[in-house]
N, C-alpha and C positions, 0 to 999 in steps of 0.2 A: 124499753118500757120498764119502768118501779113501780110498784104499789107498795105505799106504807101505810102505818099503825103505830101511832106511838099515846101507848097506857098511860091516862091520866092519871098518876100514881101522889103524883106531888100533892103536898097539903094546903088547903084553903086556908087555913088558921096560919098559916104562918107567911101566906102572902105567894107561894110558889105554884101556885098553877090552879087550875081550875077543876078538878078531880073528873074533867072530859077525854073522852079520847079523840085525836084529830086522826083526820085521815087525807091521804094525798098521792097525787098520781106523777110521776117525772118521764118527759120523754127526753133521752139525753141521748146522742150520737160523738165518734170522735173515729178521726181521719191520722194513720201515720203516714208520715214523709222519711223514710229511713230512721234513724236514730228518736225523731221528735215525733211526738202526738199532740196533735190539737184536737181539743173535745170541748163539748159544752151541751147545753140542757134549756128545758124548761119546766116548768111543773106548777102544780095548782094542790094547794091544801085547804081543807075544810076544819077547821078548828072551832074545838068545843068553848062553850062558854060556861059562867057561872052567875050567879047574881050577882057577884062581887066583881067578876071582871067578862067583860064583854067584849068578844075577840069578832073581827070582819076575818072572812076567808081571805085567801090573797095569792098573787103570783109571787114566783122567784124564778132566778135563770138564773146558770153561772157560764164562765166562757175560761178557759184554761190551756197549759201546753206543760206536756211533759219530754224530759230526753234519759234515754237510755244512754248511763255511763259505763256500764259493762252489763253481762249476762245477769248478775247478782243485784245492782243495783242503777236507780232511776232516780231523778227530781224532779220538778217543776210546783208550777203556783197555778193559781187558779183565782178570777174575780169571783162574789157572790152577793147577789142582790134579792130583796125579797121587799116588795112591797108594803107598806104600814098595816098593822093586821087591827089596832087597836086607832080610836078617834083621836087619843091625847097622844098617840107616837108617833116614832118615824118609822121612815123606811130603814131597813138594814142592808148595810153595805160592807164589806169584807176582803181583804185580798188574803190570802193564805198561801205560804212555800211547803212543801212538803220534800222527805224524801225517803225513799222503799227501801228497804233489805232483803233479800230473798237468802235465807239461810239455807232453805232445802227447798224440793216439791212443797212439801207440808207445813212449813215456818216461815213466816214473815212479819219481821219488825216495822212497821210507820211510825216516825215523828212528823210532827209540823209545827207551825208558828203561824201567827196572825196576828192582823193587824184591823180593827175596825175604823170606820171613816164614818158613822152618823151617831146620833144619841140612843139607836136601837141596837148597835152592835157592843160588842167589848173592844174596850179600850186595847188590848192586846190579849193574847192568850197562847201557849201551848202543849202538846201534849203525844204522847205516848200509846199504839197500841200493838199488842203482841198476837199474833195471827196461828192458829193451826186450822189447817184443812183437811178433811179427811178422805 
């Protein structure tokens, strides 16, 4: 179970956000089968609205699988769905593929690519994150 808070820091005047916080709760589960792990979850978000942007609260879900290539590398993919949160909007549907590499117990690199399948999802995306665990 994961609680989420997204602080509303984006500019209203630039049309980037509501300046309101969003709050969510997700329940996720996973099961290992040798080198394979399947996972999925569902959640609910309470979105902040403004006088310019009216957002509805909404459900989301994900389902995916990962494969452990070695003690330091794994890759996988998952599908993400979020119901539409604006009356004039669309549901979000995205497919993401990822690769994780562990340099040590403390350092990890994750890269990903994604494809969107709705007008409320990006057409494509890519990114990376470097993580240090204390």
